[in-house]
C-alpha positions in Angstrom: 108.8 92.6 103.8 109.3 93.8 100.2 107.8 91.8 97.3 109.2 92.2 93.9 107.6 90.9 90.7 109.1 90.6 87.2 106.2 90.4 84.7 107.8 89.0 81.6 106.5 87.8 78.3 106.9 84.1 79.2 107.1 84.0 83.0 106.1 85.9 86.1 108.5 85.7 88.9 108.1 86.9 92.5 110.6 87.2 95.3 110.3 88.4 98.9 113.2 90.4 100.5 113.7 90.4 104.2 114.8 93.6 106.0 118.5 92.6 105.5 117.8 92.3 101.7 118.1 88.5 101.8 115.7 86.6 99.6 113.3 84.5 101.7 110.8 83.3 99.1 110.7 82.9 95.4 108.1 81.5 93.0 107.8 81.5 89.2 104.7 80.9 87.1 104.0 81.0 83.3 102.6 84.3 82.0 99.1 83.9 80.5 99.4 84.6 76.8 97.6 87.6 75.2 95.1 87.9 78.0 95.2 91.0 80.2 92.6 89.9 82.7 94.2 86.4 83.2 97.5 88.2 83.7 96.0 90.5 86.3 94.5 87.5 88.1 97.8 85.6 88.0 99.6 88.5 89.6 97.0 88.8 92.3 97.1 85.1 93.1 100.9 85.0 93.2 101.1 87.9 95.7 98.4 86.4 98.0 100.1 83.0 97.9 103.4 84.5 98.9 102.0 86.5 101.7 100.0 83.5 103.0 103.2 81.4 103.1 105.2 84.2 104.7 102.4 85.2 107.1 103.3 88.8 106.3 101.7 91.5 104.0 104.3 93.7 102.4 105.0 96.3 99.8 104.6 95.4 96.1 106.9 96.5 93.3 106.5 95.3 89.7 108.7 95.5 86.7 106.9 95.4 83.4 108.1 95.2 79.7 106.8 98.7 79.1 106.1 101.8 81.1 103.2 103.8 82.6 102.4 106.9 80.7 102.8 110.1 82.8 99.9 111.5 80.9 97.2 109.0 81.6 98.7 106.3 83.8 98.1 103.4 81.4 100.7 101.0 80.0 102.5 102.0 76.9 105.5 100.7 74.9 105.0 97.1 76.0 106.2 94.2 73.9 103.6 92.2 75.8 101.0 94.0 73.7 98.0 92.8 75.8 99.2 95.3 78.5 99.1 98.3 76.2 96.4 100.8 77.1 95.5 98.9 80.3 95.2 100.6 83.7 97.4 98.0 85.4 98.4 100.0 88.4 94.8 101.0 89.4 93.4 97.5 88.6 96.0 95.8 90.7 95.7 98.2 93.6 91.9 97.6 93.6 92.5 93.9 93.8 95.1 94.1 96.5 93.6 97.1 98.5 97.0 98.8 98.8 99.4 101.0 96.7 101.6 99.3 94.1 104.7 100.7 92.4 105.4 99.8 88.8 108.5 100.5 86.7 110.0 99.4 83.5 111.7 96.1 83.8 115.0 97.4 82.5 114.9 100.2 85.1 114.4 97.6 87.8 117.3 95.6 86.5 119.5 98.7 86.5 118.5 99.7 90.0 119.4 96.3 91.3 122.8 96.0 89.7 123.7 99.6 90.5 122.5 99.4 94.1 124.2 96.2 95.4 125.2 94.3 92.3 128.1 94.1 89.9 128.1 97.9 89.3 127.8 98.9 92.9 131.1 100.8 92.8 130.3 102.8 89.7 128.5 106.2 89.6 126.9 106.2 86.2 125.5 102.9 85.0 123.6 101.9 81.9 121.7 98.7 82.4 120.8 96.6 79.3 118.2 93.9 78.8 118.9 91.5 76.0 116.0 89.1 76.2 112.7 88.6 74.4 112.9 92.4 73.9 115.7 94.9 74.3 115.5 97.6 77.0 117.7 99.9 79.0 117.9 102.0 82.1 120.2 104.6 83.6 121.3 105.0 87.2 123.3 107.9 88.5 124.6 107.6 92.1 122.2 104.6 92.6 119.2 106.7 91.6 117.2 106.0 88.5 116.9 108.7 85.9 113.5 109.5 84.6 112.1 112.0 82.2 108.8 113.6 81.2 108.0 110.8 78.8 109.0 107.9 81.0 111.2 106.4 78.3 114.7 107.0 79.8 117.1 104.4 78.4 114.8 103.0 75.7 117.7 102.5 73.3 116.1 99.3 71.8 113.8 101.5 69.7 116.4 103.5 68.0 117.6 102.4 64.6 120.6 100.1 64.4 123.5 102.4 63.7 125.9 102.2 60.7 123.7 99.7 58.9 125.4 97.6 56.2 124.4 95.0 53.6 124.3 92.2 56.3 121.6 94.1 58.2 119.2 94.2 55.2 116.4 93.9 54.7 115.4 95.9 57.8 113.3 93.6 60.0 109.9 94.9 61.1 109.3 95.8 64.7 106.1 95.6 66.8 106.4 99.3 67.4 105.5 99.9 63.7 109.0 100.8 62.5 111.7 98.7 60.9 115.3 98.2 61.7 115.1 98.9 65.5 118.0 97.7 67.6 115.6 95.3 69.4 114.9 93.4 66.1 118.6 92.5 65.9 119.8 92.1 69.5 116.8 90.4 71.2 116.9 86.6 71.5 114.3 86.3 68.7 116.4 88.7 66.6 119.5 86.6 67.0 117.5 83.5 66.0 116.2 85.2 63.0 119.7 86.1 61.9 120.7 82.5 62.2 117.7 81.3 60.2 118.4 83.9 57.5 121.9 82.4 57.1 120.2 79.0 56.3 120.0 77.6 59.9 117.3 75.7 61.5 114.6 77.1 63.7 116.4 76.6 67.0 116.2 78.5 70.3 119.1 80.9 70.8 120.8 78.8 73.6 121.0 75.8 71.2 122.5 78.0 68.5 125.1 79.2 70.8 125.8 75.7 72.1 126.7 74.7 68.5 129.6 77.2 68.3 132.2 77.0 66.9 131.5 73.9 64.9 128.4 75.3 63.2 129.6 77.8 60.6 126.1 79.4 60.3 126.0 80.0 64.0 129.5 81.5 63.9 128.4 83.9 61.2 125.3 84.9 63.1 127.3 85.4 66.3 129.9 87.5 64.5 127.1 89.7 63.2 125.5 89.9 66.7 128.8 91.0 68.3 129.3 93.8 65.7 125.6 95.0 66.0 125.9 95.1 69.8 129.1 97.0 69.6 127.7 99.5 67.2 124.6 100.0 69.3 126.4 100.4 72.6 128.9 102.8 71.1 126.1 105.3 70.6 125.2 105.0 74.2 128.8 105.6 75.2 129.1 108.6 72.9 125.9 110.1 74.4 126.1 109.1 78.1 129.7 108.1 78.7 128.8 105.8 81.5 131.3 104.3 83.9 129.8 100.8 83.3 127.4 99.0 81.1 125.7 95.9 82.6 124.2 93.2 80.5 121.2 91.2 81.5 118.6 89.0 79.8 119.1 85.6 78.2 121.7 86.8 75.6 123.9 88.2 78.4 124.6 84.6 79.6 126.9 84.1 76.6 130.3 84.5 78.3 132.2 84.7 75.0 130.3 87.9 74.1 132.0 90.4 76.3 135.6 90.6 75.1 134.8 90.7 71.4 132.2 93.4 71.9 134.7 95.5 73.9 137.3 95.0 71.1 134.7 95.9 68.4 133.2 99.0 70.0 136.6 100.8 69.8 136.0 101.3 66.1 132.8 103.2 66.7 133.2 105.1 70.0 134.4 108.7 69.5 137.4 108.4 71.7 141.0 107.2 71.3 140.4 104.7 74.2 137.3 103.3 75.7 137.4 103.1 79.5 133.7 102.0 80.0 133.4 98.7 81.7 131.2 96.0 80.1 129.9 93.7 82.9 127.7 90.7 83.3 124.9 91.1 85.8 125.7 89.7 89.2 122.2 88.6 90.0 121.4 87.3 86.5 117.8 86.6 85.8 117.0 87.8 89.4 118.2 91.3 88.9 114.9 92.6 87.5 112.7 91.0 90.2 115.1 92.3 92.9 115.0 95.8 91.5 111.2 95.7 91.6 111.4 95.0 95.3 113.8 97.9 95.6 111.1 100.3 94.3 110.1 100.6 97.9 112.7 101.8 100.5 113.4 99.6 103.6 111.9 102.3 105.8 108.7 102.3 103.8 108.5 98.6 103.9 109.0 98.5 107.7 106.2 100.9 108.3 103.9 99.1 105.9 104.3 95.4 106.6 101.5 93.7 108.5 101.5 90.3 110.1 98.8 87.9 108.8 97.2 85.6 111.3 
């Protein structure tokens, strides 16, 4: 049994995968806000509850909105700022009395979609999270790329390219800089763009639902498409992936894909863009499935223990 957990800013989700990779259990709870110790306890209780229901102790993989520093092992670069500087891996292993594997949530998402999802038939895949934050991961031949800084694919904290008058003033980012891609392409970033046009304070899904009748929403959406095209074009110029897979709440906008592909041709350094832009096959479940995939099936088979 492999347990996968997606630790998000608003919810914590767990799934259990059987040896045939079929989902056999799922549970979602709210994420404790701005409290590391409550978050740690919530993770522990969620895992123990799943194992009690399944009568099996399994491997645990967790996707987090940040990464573990290769220098000291503590969380860095998390938009859930209560995690920053915390020794999450060691603390959770102490509570569970077993090893835990932790990876960036965008890496988990990418691993899922490249392994048996929408991008299974492609060699080089760039996975994109467009949610509360903006992240990315890179898979080559179904293996995640990683580097000495543990920040592979962190395109959300590059500056928005080819900035124009519509992008000003540069919005501040929690990372301490201004004008990061994340501040424009996240769900909150899209909402901010709508409000700046004179719109009401509405969640992104309601703004999208008002298209095309709401002119302010149409303007915000037009800006979003162009900003996403600009940002992804730099990824294509640098990595030249076979496929880009979108996940997170903003990826559920079906009308997003064609105009972005049409727009990025103006920015990519090529006469034709053959890169595929795809919607995640497993949707919101991709990250949590990828977390379970942090352990191989052989490892899980040798580790799983029945609970009386």
